[in-house]
N, C-alpha and C positions, 0 to 999 in steps of 0.2 A: 519680571527677576526669577532667582530659584534660587532660594538659599540654604544649607544645611545647619544643621537642626542647632549648633554652638551658633555658632552667628546669629541665627530667627531671640533665642535665648536674649545675648547680649544685649543686642538692640532695642527689643519689649522690653528688657532690665531698666538699661538704663532710660528711657520715653519714659519708666513709671520714677525715677532718680531724679534727671533735670527736673519732672516737672513739681516736683516735689522739695526740693532740694534750691533746683540753679542748677546751672550749667559749669558754671564755675569751680559752687560747693560741691560738685561732686566727684570721689573719689574714682581715678582707674580699682583700687583695692576695693572699693563700696558695692565700684557696678560688678565685678567678680561674684563677690559675695552674694551678692542679692539673685545673680548665675549661675547656678552653686557649679563654678570652674573656678579653672584656676590659672591669672597670669598670665601666663606662659600660655593658654589658653587663647587673652586676650590676644592677645599681640603676635598669631598665628593669624589671628582677621582684619586684627588696626592695628593701622603702626601708629595711630594721638589717636586721642579725645576729639582732635579736631577733623581724622578723615573718620570715627564714629558720626559722628552728626551729619554731617555729605550724607552716608551713606544709613543715616534715618528722614535722611531727608529723601533722596530716588526711594528706598522701602514703599516713605509716606504715600509719593506721587506714581509709583507705578501698580503701588495698589486699587488704588482709586484710579488711575486707568483701565483696567481690566476688569473693572466694575463696573465703568461705563463704555466699554467693548462689550459685554457681552449685551446687552440692555441696545444697544447696536444694532443688535446680530440677531434683534428679533423682528417680526412681521409688524410694524406699529406703525402709525400714523405719524407725520412729523413734529406736531403738536403733543402726540402722548409720546413717543419718547425722549421731546424735552423733556417734558413731569416728569417721567419716572427717573430719567441721571440724575435732575435737581431731587426728586427724594431719594435719592442711593447716595447721590454727596450728603443730605445732609444725617442717615445713616451712617455713614464709616465717620461725618467727622463727630459724630457723636461718640459713634465705638471707637474713636481712637484722638478722645480731646485730651489726655495728658498729652500726646504731642502735641495740640495746639496752645493748650498753656503754658508747656516750652517755650511758644512764641511770644504769646504774651510776657511769658516773664523777663526777659533777657535778648537784646537783639544781638545771637550768637555769628547770627552772620555778615556782622559790621569792619570781623576781627575776618573777614577764610574766606579772602577771593574767592576761590575756586566752586563752596557754594552759595556767592555774592547770587553769581554768573550764570548759577543756574536753575538758581531760587527767578532768574532775574525772565532765562530761556522757558521755564516753565506757566508764567506768571501772564508771556505774550504768548503760549498757546493757548492758558487758559481766558482772554479772549477774541481769540482765533475761534475757540472752542464752540463761545453764543455769539458770533457772529454765526456761524457756519449754520446752526442751529435756528437761532431768528429764523434768516435768509429761507430755508427751510420752511418756515411757518411761513412767511409772510412773502415772499420772492418779492420781487420788482418795486409794490409800496414800500421799501423800504430801502431801497440802494445808495441812497445819499444818506440818511441813521443811522442804518444798523449797528457801527461801531459806539456810538456813541447813547442807540438801546443798549448793546452788549454790556453795555460801561458800567449806565444804569444796574441793569438788572446785576452783573456780580456784586455793585455797592450795597441794594437791598438788598443780597438772601448773602452776603458778608457778614453783615449788621442783626442779624438774626437768627446768622450762628450763632456770632459770641454774643449776645444777650443770650441766647441757651444755655452754652458753657458758660462766661460767667455769675451769672447769677440762674443758674439750674433756674429757668422755666421752661415748664413741659409748652410742645411744641405739638404737636397734631400733621407730623411728617408731612403725609400727602398733601393737604388741608393747603399750608404754607408751598407745598411747588404749585399746586394750580391758582392759586390766590398770584400768587408771585405771573405767571405765564395771565394770568388778567386782567394781570393791572402793565401788564405789554400789549396787551389788542388796544385799553386805553389813552396811553402812548402812543399807539401807530398809528388812529386814532386820530390823537391830535397837533398828529407831527406832520399826516401825508396834509397835500396841498394849503403848510401855511405861509408856506415860504420864506419860512428863516432858512437858514444856513445852519449845516452843523457844525458842530463845537469841535469833534474830532473827528476824522474822512477816518477815511477804509488809507487810503492813498501814504495821508501820514499819517499813522499806524506804523504802516510796509516799510516806511523811508526811516523811522527810529527801530526799528527793528532789521534793519539794513548793517547795523557795527556787528563784526562775527564776536562770536566768543572768545576764550584764549581758545586755543587749538589745542593748549590739553586738555582742554574738559571735552570737546568735543570726538578727541581722538578716545579718550574712557571711556567716551557716552558710545561709539558707533562701537570701541571694541566691546565691549558689553554684549549691545545688539547682535555681534555676530555671534560670540559666543552664547545665546541663546538660537541661535540660527540651528550654530550648529547638535548643536541637544533636538534641536526638531529632528534634522536632517537622518542622526543619529537615527530617530523614533518611525519615520516614513516606513512604508510600506510596499518596496521599492524592489532594484535588480539588484542586487552588489554591485556589480560596472558604476551603474546611476548614482546611490550613496559614494564608490571612492569620485565616481565626476566632482559630484556639490562640494563633498568637503574639501577636493582642490582647491576649487575658488575660491571656498573662502579664507582656505589657508595665503590661496596668493592676494586675496582681500585685507588679510590681517599684513602682511610685508608688505604692504603697496600705504596703505595710512597710516601706516608708523615710516615711511621714508620725511626725509626732507621734504620738497616740494612731487608730492604724492599726483600721480595724472592723474585726472576727471575721465577724459574716454576712457582710460583701462578697466577703472571702478566701474562706470558705465558697461561695458562690455560682459564683466566678470556677473555683476546683477541683473544681467541678461540672461543668466544663469538657470534664475531659479524663476523667473515668469513663469504662470500660467502652474506653478505650486500652491493651491489656498494656502494649506499649512502656513507657509512662508511669504505670504501673498507683504502682510500690513509690517510684517519686520524690513522685506524686501524696502519701504514705502520708507519706513521712519529713516535709514541710514540715505537713502533717497535724497531727503527732505535736509538730514542734517549737515549735509554733505555738499548740497543744494547741487543737486545734479540731478536733472531730466532722468529720466528709466524711460526704457528702450521698450 
């Protein structure tokens, strides 16, 4: 997510105020005062405080995802990559502890359906991230237990993070990450050959994820990704004719996803225009995943 300077200032000032005073007790006037901006600037970027809260979550998760993707691009073994990604997660959480404190203070998501759906979706993505990393490390050995393992790993990490934030307990982050993965080793050994049935299977989790997100939320997310794709296209070192072709494909994608009944086969064909362009591959995959479309 690319933010202009004013939008970023509002988001960062808001996070600090919400952590200190709470979402409901903080006024828009206080936010703009802390941002050194006018109320007009606030409403130029956000329709309301509720939308601001949604964008804060979006900003935080986008920041975290980019940090994790940077680690995934490194030439590390599956185990080393998982340890480093956990370390990076912990670092980012502690850097943005005001954001976490805001969540502890008030359950603002309960009154914001769009934010509630967004967090549900991100929660499912995190669970898939744990599954993928654990399967990469242990392979077929954890075939039936990978979802349970991921839930346990997430629970342990979450509790250590809360301990650090709520009670200012200082943690050696690398040591914590290594310790967590070693505990996964212990659990894998305990589960392998035990004959026990898993509590939560991958299939059960996937079936729970089949409940469609609010259509407006999906459309907004895809529009954001397409805007990012447009920014990337404009920076590519390619002939002008190719730039025009790719920009045209993105324009058609914008138009199609905003139709009452978008045609998946058309979107699939338009996304094929970006195949083989490494700078756009991740975004292309994310668009297809969000729209539940198989890439050509």
